[in-house]
N, C-alpha and C positions, 0 to 999 in steps of 0.2 A: 503493500500499500503506499509506504512513505515512500519508492522509487517512484510510482506512479502520479503520485503528487509533485515531485520534483519534477516528471516529466512535461507536463500541463503547464507546470510554471515557465519552464524553456519555450514551450510552444506557446503561449500566453506573450509572451516578450517578442516574437518571432513573425506575430499574425499583427502586434501593436504596429510594429515596423512597416509592415507588409499594407495596414491599412491608411497608416501615415504618407507613406509614398502615394500610394493609390488617390489619396484625398488633395497632396500638395498637387498633382499630375493635374487633376480634374478641376482644383481651382486656376490652376496656371492657363486650363483652356476656356477656362471660361474671361480669366484678364484677357487673353488674346483676340477672342471673340465679340470680347466689347469694345474693344479699344483700334479703330480702323487706323488712327495716326501710327502706328508701330510694326501694323500686321504685311507691309511692304517691303520693312528693311531685317525682318529676326526668320525667315527663309533658313538661311544656314545652322543658324542656332537651334532652330524649331528642331529642325532634322536630326539632328545633334541629340539633344535632349530627349525625343519621342524615341530612337534607338537605345538611350540608354537607358532610359526608364521601362521598354520592353523587359530590355537584358536583367533589369533587378527585380522584375515583379515574377518574371520566369524564373530566374533562380529561388528566388523566396519560398515561389510553389513548391520547387523542385527540392526544397528542403523536407518540404512537409510530405514526399510522397516516396523518398526516396529511400530504399528498407536497407541500405551499407549505410547511413547516415549513423554516425560516432554519436550523436548528441541525442536529445529526446527530440522525438518528431509522431507527427497523427498518426502515419502509418505502423509505426513501429508499437506504437500505444495504443492501437484499436487491435494489434494481432495478438497483443501481451495479452489485452482485456480476453481477447477471443477466444486464448486459451486457456485464461482461466476465471472464465465468468461464476464460478462459485464463490468465489471469494466476495464476490459481491453481492451483499443482501438488501433488501428492502429495511428489513431490522436497524444493520447497523447504519444504513443510508439515513435514517428516520432519527436516529440516536434518540436524544432526552430534548430537542427541540420542539417545539409548536408549530413552526412554520410549516413542516415538511411532514408527507403525508406514505403511506404507504400505496394507496391510490394512484397518487404523482409518481413516482416510482414505477410502479403496472404501465400506466399509460406511457411512461418513457422510456423505460427502461429494462420490461418485461416482466416477471410476476415474482415467485417468493425472493428469486437472485438474479442479477444481469443475465438477459437470455441471451445467449450465443448468435440464433439467427438474428436480432437485432442488431450485434455489433456487426457482424457477418454480412450483413445489407449494408451498412453505412459504409464498408472497406469497400463494397462493388461500388457503389456511388463515387466515392471518392474517387477512385482510380480510372473508372469509366469517361465521368467529366472532366479528368483533369490529362485524360490520354493524349489530348491534341498536344498542352504543353508540353508533355513527357519529351514528346515526339521532334516537337520544334528545340528545344536544350539540346538534344541530341544531337541533331542535325546542322544547327546553325550556332548553340555556344560553345559545348563544349567539342564538336568534332566537325568535320569538313570531308568531304568526300575527295576522289583523287584529281575531279573536276575543276575545283573552287567554286561549283556553284551550288545553287541553294536549291534543295530537294522542297521543303518544304514552308511555307507561311504561314503567321499565326492570327486570328482574327481576335477584333478586342471581343468581340462578345464568349470566346470561348477563355480570354484569358476574366473573363468578371466574371463567369458563371464559378471558374476554378476558385477564386478567391471567395467567392459566396459561397461555397460548399465547403472550404477552409473553416469562414470566420461561422458557418452555423453547426459543426461538429466540433469547434474548439469550446462555443458555449456550452454544449451540452455535457460535455465531457468533462470542461472546469461546473458546471450543476452535479455530475455525476459524484465525481470525486471531492470537491470542494463544499457541498452541498452549498454551491451560492451563485448567484443570475453574476454575470459580467458583462462590464459596457467597455468594451474594447477601442471606444472613438474618444473616451473622455477625456480631457486635459492636453497638454501640448502648448508652446509656446504663438505667438502672431507671426508665423514664417511671413506673410504677407509684409510685414512692416520694412521689412529689404530691401520691397522695389518701390518704398516712397521716398528713397534717396539716392540720389546721384552718387555711381561709382565711378565715373568717368572723366575727372574735370579739364 
């Protein structure tokens, strides 16, 4: 149990970074779309920024589905839970608290204990939704074919769906292991403030 809690904490930190990067990217898109004065002069920087965001977000998603990852990630946590479901019971989950119920446990996680089919379904959904990101990562970021051509492209929709499933499962298994709801979008400084000052004089 202690190891699972350590893993979910590591996953939370990674996913917070992923969601923060996503927010900054889409905030930047909004800034550019609403400022016609800068649109004609930023194409080189904007292409560079989009490429680096793509590499960043694909790498972060890959961290959560890489079965050889040495630190805590979603796929390894889910696999370990799947193999040891009987260790997590509704009775343990409810504990002495008044905010949780066995009915809630059954609805979200199974029966008297965590149900293997429940975890297995989450593993399947995670790997299915992220398979395009996995392929893109292997062919574009980690390796290139001999002709140096790119075999595959990644759609923004596929990236968004992958982030959504990772966020959802992180919240679900935080609730399971820490008996609490998780707000992954809370906090952070006002990053846009840096755009309000002149960088080059």
